[in-house]
N, C-alpha and C positions, 0 to 999 in steps of 0.2 A: 216357096211355101216354108212356113215355120212350124215345127212340131212342138207341141206343148203337152207336157204330161204333168198332172197334178197328183202328187204322192200323198198317201196316207197309210194308215195301219196304226201301228203303235205311235208313230210320230204325230198323227192327228190327235191322239189321246194326250199328247204332251204339250198341248197348247201351241203347236206349231201351225195351227190353223191360219195364222197370219200369212203363211206362205200359200195358202189355198185361196182360191177366188170363186164367186157365186151367182142368182136368177131374179133380176129386177122385174117388177110389175106383175108378179104372180100373187094371187090371193092366198095368204097363209098367215099364221100367227107371227107376230114380230118376235124378235129375240127376247124382249121383256115379257112376252106372253108365254114363251117356251119354257120348258123345264130348265132349272139351273144345274141339273145333273149332266155330266158328260154323256155324250151319245156314243154307243158302240159303233165301231167302224166297219163291221162286217157287211153292212148294206150300203156303204158309202158310194162305191162305183155305180151301182144300179140307180141309186137315188140321184146322184149328181148328173148322171147321163140323162135321166128323165127331166130334171130341172133345166139343164142346159138346152135340151131340145125345145122346151117351152120358151126359152129365151132366143131360139133361132140358131143354135149351134148343134151340129151333129157330131157328138163326141163318141169315143169308144171307151167302154169299161173293160179294164184288163183283169186278169185272173187274181192279181194281188190286191185288188180294190182301188187301184189308181185309175185315173181318167186321162185320156189323151185325145188330141185333136191336131189336125194339120190345117193351117190357115195362112193366108197371106199376112205378112207382117203388119199391114195397116189395120187388120181386123183384131190384132192381139189386145189393144186396150179395151175394146168392147167385150172381148171374151174374158179378160181378167176381171172386169167389173161384174159381168154375169156370174163368174165363178165365186167372187167374193159375196155377192148377194145370195147365191144358192147355199154357200157354206153357212152363212148366218141363218137364212130361212130354214134350213134343214136341221139346224142345231149342232153342227160340227164345229162351231166356234167356241164351245164350252170346254175348257181344259180339264183333264182328269187330275185328281189329286193323288199322287203317288207318294209312298213313304220313301225315306232316304234309302232304306234297304232295297226297295224295288228299283229306285233310280240307279243304285250301285250295280244291281244285277243287269239292268238294261244297258248301262254303260259298258259292261264286259261283253254283252251280246253285240253291242254296236261296234266294239273293237273287232270282234270276230267277223262282222259284216265288212268292215273296212279291209281286213286281211283278204277276205273272199273276193271283194271287188278288185283289189289290187292284183290278186292272182289271176283274175279274168282280164287284166290288162288296163284297168282304169286307175288313174292317179288320184288319190284322195288326199287333200291337203287340209291344213288348219284343224286338225283333230284336237278338241279341247282336253284339258286335264280332267280327271275323274271328278274333282271337287267343283270345277267350273261347270261341268255337265250336270252334276247333282244340284248345283245352285240354280239351274234353269237356263243355261246358255243353249239356244237351239243348235242342234247339229244333226243333219240328215244326210248321210253319205250318198244316198241315191240322187240328191240334188246336183252332185258333181258328175253324174253320168251324162254324157252328151245327149241332147234332145233328139239326135238322129237315131238313137237306139229305140226302135218301136216294133210293134207287131211281134212276130215269132222271136226275133232277137231279144226283145224286152222280156217276153214270157220265159225264154230260156234262161236269161240272166236272173230273174227273180226266183226261178226254180233252183238254180245253182246257189244263189246268195239270197235266201229269204230275209225279209225284214224281221227284226227281232220282235218277240212278243213279251209282254210283261207277265211274270208269273212263274 
């Protein structure tokens, strides 16, 4: 079995939705019909779980808003396609527009997250420079946490090392 966790929170707001995946065949407005404004991520886990269920996947919504699932490796391409379709259908593919100051603040909070994850025993590599981050280079430290970290272990980790928020 392969564990797959789809992360969001602030990172989804930063146009890293390309790392998220989504729900084919469900009747809903297309992306062109949806609002062009970024969608808040507080309901992401619940909405993605429901959409993925409609696509035939029984995912788990975690306390941090992420979604996880355990599947045989051969089902992962179909799950990835369903996640991409749900992400678009639900409007989480619209990037937020942050100011340079907000990006600089988020970068500092992201460095704090890196330190926290490393203190928890995880090696985080390829941390971008502040200017590279501000210029839009995607960097999600939690993507480097092994997919075997799930359930209570995952919830304890996100409690100890919460994803940074803008503001």
